[in-house]
C-alpha positions in Angstrom: -16.8 -11.9 25.7 -16.1 -13.7 22.4 -12.6 -15.0 22.1 -11.0 -15.5 18.7 -8.2 -18.1 18.5 -5.2 -17.6 16.2 -6.6 -20.4 14.0 -9.9 -18.5 13.5 -8.1 -15.3 12.6 -6.0 -17.2 10.0 -9.1 -18.6 8.5 -10.6 -15.1 8.1 -7.3 -13.9 6.6 -7.3 -16.7 4.0 -10.9 -16.1 2.9 -11.2 -12.3 3.2 -7.8 -11.5 1.8 -8.5 -14.0 -1.1 -5.4 -16.0 -0.5 -7.2 -19.4 -0.4 -7.6 -20.7 -4.0 -11.4 -21.1 -3.5 -11.6 -17.4 -2.4 -9.7 -15.8 -5.3 -11.4 -13.0 -7.2 -12.3 -12.6 -10.8 -10.8 -9.2 -11.3 -8.3 -6.8 -9.5 -10.8 -4.1 -8.5 -12.5 -6.5 -6.2 -9.2 -7.4 -4.5 -8.3 -3.8 -4.0 -11.8 -3.2 -2.5 -11.6 -6.2 -0.2 -8.2 -5.3 1.2 -8.9 -1.6 1.5 -6.3 -0.9 -1.1 -3.1 -2.4 -2.5 0.2 -1.0 -1.4 1.8 0.9 -4.2 5.1 2.2 -2.9 6.7 -0.4 -5.1 5.2 -0.7 -8.6 5.7 -4.4 -9.0 4.0 -5.2 -5.6 0.6 -4.0 -6.8 0.7 -6.5 -9.7 2.1 -9.3 -7.7 -0.5 -8.8 -4.9 -3.2 -9.0 -7.6 -1.5 -12.1 -9.2 -1.7 -14.0 -5.9 -5.4 -13.3 -5.5 -7.0 -13.1 -9.0 -7.9 -16.2 -11.0 -6.0 -16.3 -14.3 -4.6 -12.8 -13.7 -3.0 -10.9 -16.5 -1.1 -7.7 -16.0 -3.1 -6.0 -18.7 -6.3 -6.3 -16.7 -4.8 -4.2 -13.9 -3.4 -1.7 -16.4 -6.8 -1.4 -18.0 -8.5 -0.7 -14.6 -5.8 1.9 -13.7 -5.3 3.8 -17.0 -8.2 3.1 -19.3 -11.4 2.4 -17.2 -9.9 4.4 -14.3 -11.9 2.2 -11.9 -8.7 2.1 -9.8 -6.8 5.1 -8.6 -3.3 5.5 -7.2 -3.6 7.8 -4.2 -1.6 8.9 -1.2 -3.1 7.4 1.9 -2.4 6.1 5.4 1.1 6.6 6.9 2.3 8.6 3.8 2.0 5.4 1.8 0.8 5.1 -1.8 -2.2 2.8 -2.3 -4.2 1.6 -5.4 -7.9 1.7 -4.4 -11.2 1.5 -6.2 -12.3 4.9 -7.4 -15.3 4.9 -5.1 -13.1 4.3 -2.1 -10.6 7.1 -3.0 -12.7 10.0 -1.5 -12.7 8.1 1.8 -9.0 7.8 2.0 -8.6 11.3 0.7 -10.7 12.9 3.4 -9.6 10.5 6.2 -5.9 10.4 5.6 -4.6 12.4 2.6 -5.8 15.9 3.4 -4.5 16.0 7.0 -1.2 14.6 5.8 -1.0 17.1 2.9 -1.6 20.0 5.3 1.4 18.9 7.4 3.5 18.4 4.2 2.8 21.9 3.0 3.9 23.4 6.3 7.0 21.3 6.3 7.9 22.1 2.7 7.6 25.9 3.5 10.0 25.5 6.4 12.5 23.5 4.2 12.4 26.1 1.5 13.1 28.9 3.9 15.9 26.8 5.6 17.5 26.3 2.2 17.6 30.0 1.6 15.4 29.9 -1.5 13.1 32.5 0.0 12.0 33.9 3.4 8.3 33.6 2.3 7.9 29.9 2.0 4.2 29.6 1.7 3.8 32.5 -0.7 6.6 31.0 -2.9 4.9 27.6 -2.9 1.6 29.1 -4.1 3.3 30.9 -6.9 5.3 27.8 -8.1 2.3 25.4 -7.7 0.2 27.7 -9.9 2.8 27.6 -12.6 3.1 23.8 -12.2 -0.7 23.3 -12.6 -0.8 25.7 -15.6 2.1 23.7 -17.2 0.3 20.4 -16.5 -3.0 21.7 -17.9 -1.2 22.8 -21.1 0.6 19.6 -21.6 -2.1 17.2 -20.4 0.4 14.7 -18.8 4.0 15.1 -17.8 6.7 13.5 -15.7 8.3 15.3 -12.8 11.4 16.0 -14.9 9.4 17.4 -17.8 7.5 19.7 -15.4 10.7 20.9 -13.8 12.0 21.8 -17.2 9.0 24.0 -17.7 8.8 25.5 -14.2 12.2 27.0 -13.0 11.1 27.0 -9.3 10.8 23.2 -9.3 14.5 22.9 -9.9 15.5 24.6 -6.7 17.5 22.3 -4.3 17.1 21.8 -0.6 18.5 19.6 2.1 16.3 16.6 3.1 16.7 14.1 5.9 19.5 15.8 7.8 21.2 13.4 10.1 19.4 10.4 8.6 20.9 7.6 6.4 18.8 8.9 3.5 20.2 12.4 3.9 20.4 14.1 0.5 19.9 17.2 -1.6 16.6 17.0 -3.3 14.7 19.2 -5.8 11.5 21.0 -4.9 9.8 19.0 -7.6 9.4 15.8 -5.6 8.1 17.4 -2.5 5.8 19.8 -4.2 4.2 17.2 -6.4 3.8 14.9 -3.4 1.9 17.7 -1.6 -0.3 18.4 -4.6 -1.1 14.7 -4.9 -2.0 14.6 -1.2 -4.4 17.5 -1.7 -6.0 15.6 -4.6 -5.1 18.2 -7.2 -2.9 16.0 -9.3 -2.7 12.2 -9.8 -0.1 9.7 -10.9 -1.1 8.4 -14.3 0.4 5.9 -16.7 4.1 5.1 -16.0 6.9 5.5 -18.6 7.9 1.9 -19.6 6.4 -1.3 -18.4 4.3 -2.2 -15.3 7.4 -2.3 -13.1 8.3 1.3 -13.9 8.3 3.8 -11.0 8.5 6.9 -13.2 4.9 8.1 -13.5 3.3 10.8 -15.7 1.3 13.3 -13.7 -2.2 14.6 -14.7 -4.6 17.1 -13.2 -7.1 15.2 -11.1 -10.0 16.9 -12.8 -8.8 15.8 -16.2 -8.3 12.2 -14.9 -11.6 12.0 -13.0 -14.2 14.6 -14.3 -15.2 16.7 -11.3 -12.2 15.5 -9.2 -12.6 13.7 -5.9 -15.9 14.2 -4.1 -15.4 16.0 -0.7 -16.5 14.0 2.4 -16.6 15.1 6.1 -13.3 13.9 7.7 -14.9 12.1 10.7 -17.5 10.3 8.5 -14.7 9.2 6.2 -12.5 8.0 9.1 -15.4 6.0 10.5 -16.0 4.4 7.2 -12.3 3.6 6.8 -12.1 1.9 10.2 -15.3 0.0 9.4 -13.7 -1.3 6.1 -10.5 -2.2 8.0 -12.5 -4.2 10.6 -14.4 -6.0 7.8 -11.1 -7.0 6.1 -8.7 -7.3 9.0 -10.8 -7.7 12.2 -10.5 -8.7 14.9 -7.8 -6.2 15.6 -6.6 -4.2 18.5 -6.6 -0.4 19.0 -2.8 -0.6 18.4 -3.3 -2.3 15.1 -5.7 0.3 13.9 -3.6 3.2 15.3 -0.6 1.9 13.4 -2.4 1.1 10.1 -4.2 4.5 10.0 -1.3 6.5 11.4 -3.8 8.3 13.7 -3.9 8.8 17.4 -5.7 6.4 19.8 -8.4 9.1 20.4 -9.1 9.4 16.6 -9.4 5.6 16.4 -11.7 5.5 19.4 -14.1 8.0 17.9 -14.6 5.8 14.9 -14.9 2.6 17.0 -17.6 4.3 19.0 -19.5 5.5 16.0 -19.4 2.0 14.5 -20.5 0.5 17.9 -17.7 -2.0 17.4 -17.9 -5.1 19.7 -15.1 -5.9 22.1 -13.6 -9.4 21.7 -10.5 -11.2 23.0 -7.4 -12.2 21.1 -4.3 -13.6 22.8 -5.4 -12.2 26.1 -5.9 -8.7 24.7 -9.0 -6.6 23.9 -9.8 -6.4 20.2 -12.7 -5.3 18.0 -15.0 -6.5 15.3 -18.1 -5.1 13.7 -21.4 -5.9 15.5 -22.5 -8.4 12.8 -19.2 -10.1 12.4 -18.6 -12.4 15.3 -19.5 -15.8 13.8 -16.7 -18.3 12.8 -16.1 -19.2 9.2 -15.4 -22.7 7.8 -11.7 -23.4 7.2 -10.5 -23.6 3.6 -8.1 -26.4 2.5 -4.4 -25.7 3.3 -2.7 -23.8 0.4 0.5 -22.0 -0.3 0.8 -18.3 -1.4 3.7 -16.2 -2.6 3.0 -12.6 -1.5 5.1 -9.7 -2.6 7.1 -7.1 -0.6 4.8 -4.6 1.2 1.8 -6.8 0.6 -1.3 -5.4 2.3 -1.9 -8.6 4.2 1.6 -8.7 5.6 1.4 -5.0 6.5 -2.1 -5.1 7.8 -1.4 -5.3 11.6 1.3 -4.1 13.9 0.9 -7.1 16.2 1.9 -9.9 13.8 3.0 -12.9 15.9 -0.2 -14.9 15.1 0.8 -15.1 11.4 4.5 -14.1 11.3 5.9 -16.0 14.2 9.6 -15.4 14.9 10.5 -14.7 11.2 10.4 -10.9 11.3 14.2 -10.3 11.4 14.7 -12.3 8.2 11.7 -11.0 6.3 11.5 -7.3 7.3 14.1 -4.5 6.9 15.2 -2.4 9.8 12.6 0.3 8.9 9.7 -2.2 9.1 9.2 -2.9 5.4 8.1 -6.4 4.6 9.9 -8.4 1.9 8.5 -11.2 -0.2 6.9 -14.0 1.9 5.8 -17.6 1.5 2.5 -18.5 3.3 1.1 -21.9 4.2 -2.3 -22.3 5.8 -2.6 -18.7 6.8 0.9 -18.3 8.3 4.2 -17.0 7.0 6.6 -19.9 6.7 9.4 -18.5 4.5 10.4 -16.0 1.9 11.1 -15.9 -1.9 13.1 -13.9 -4.4 13.7 -13.6 -8.2 17.2 -14.2 -9.5 18.8 -12.5 -12.5 18.0 -15.4 -14.7 14.3 -15.1 -13.9 14.2 -18.2 -11.6 11.9 -17.7 -8.5 13.5 -19.3 -5.5 12.3 -19.7 -2.0 13.3 -20.9 1.5 11.0 -22.3 4.1 12.0 -21.2 7.6 10.0 -23.9 9.3 9.0 -27.5 8.4 5.4 -27.5 6.9 5.7 -31.1 5.7 5.9 -32.6 2.3 2.6 -31.1 1.2 3.7 -27.6 1.9 7.1 -28.1 0.2 5.6 -29.5 -3.0 3.0 -26.7 -3.1 5.7 -24.1 -2.7 7.7 -25.6 -5.5 4.7 -25.6 -7.8 3.8 -22.0 -6.9 7.4 -20.8 -7.5 7.3 -22.3 -10.9 3.8 -20.8 -11.6 5.1 -17.3 -10.7 8.3 -17.7 -12.8 6.2 -18.6 -15.8 3.8 -15.7 -15.3 6.7 -13.2 -14.9 8.4 -14.5 -18.1 11.1 -12.0 -19.2 10.2 -9.5 -16.5 12.9 -8.9 -13.9 12.5 -6.7 -10.8 14.2 -5.9 -7.5 12.0 -5.0 -4.5 12.3 -1.4 -3.5 13.2 -2.3 0.1 15.7 -5.2 0.4 15.3 -7.6 3.3 17.9 -10.1 4.6 16.4 -13.3 3.2 15.4 -11.7 -0.2 19.0 -10.5 -0.6 20.4 -13.9 0.3 18.1 -15.8 -2.0 18.5 -13.4 -5.0 22.3 -14.1 -5.4 
């Protein structure tokens, strides 16, 4: 059985995730395709993830792909997470992850509405309000959630969310219903209000954004393709890695592995998988530094992270498992970074990578600060080291 060393896995990561300078892409659509989507829960992270991987990246090129060419699409995907994906990959995520999730969200919303005393016929009430919402959106073309709630009274109803949790709050129906409609592929997040770091998006009907809407695919075929794309980008990986990344059960992962005829290999004494034609080693690139953003798809690509994260998790992740900004050297996380109020990008290395690593990190911090210019942002999920550095 083929054994992959941690060094071999890090070489793959550097090349396939386009972190090594010689592997950088020419445009952001290719990056989103190679990484099976860019995490979009935080608006700035999408742009920063592209900046780290695209030669001479300009924020306008990503905006062009998202809102003018529409070659990229922001879509609800695995683990209830927003992703930016190439438009040809969107139907795969939609069938494999979004639709099953949206079905659960619809049932949950109906229960919450009934528990809030809004109605005792939750599903019927939802259908009536969503039809009014879709009609309002069709009439307006594009609208924010607040604009839609002003037009549709039902969206303004309040209900309790997250009882007993630290995020417990009263929320309007607007957020949950639009989330469900997006998961079903009936509406889509369009251009945000404000700059590229804005999180307030305008909504549009999917059919108006993409003529004909999202093509329908059989769920199992889509899941098999999604696992195959993950293996190409992230393999070798364990069943636990794939179960975590997809949010599926082990049985659902196993069906896709069997359909792909994935090959068993060994990593760190455990069984892992690669595609049948993907067992050969790759030549190592030159050592290089990378500043990756919070919730970067590489950082969040596996659940078993010791081979690239080491012991740095408590400093670089929050308690919910969200990754903060990270500094990489030669395929490993060696520190973290943050932006201060004056725009300065600062970093701290949590292990000694030598003079070469330190100088490379200093140059990369300066390059990032110059690219950001007047833009200031705060990660959506704050982590211990990012908070400390940003003061």
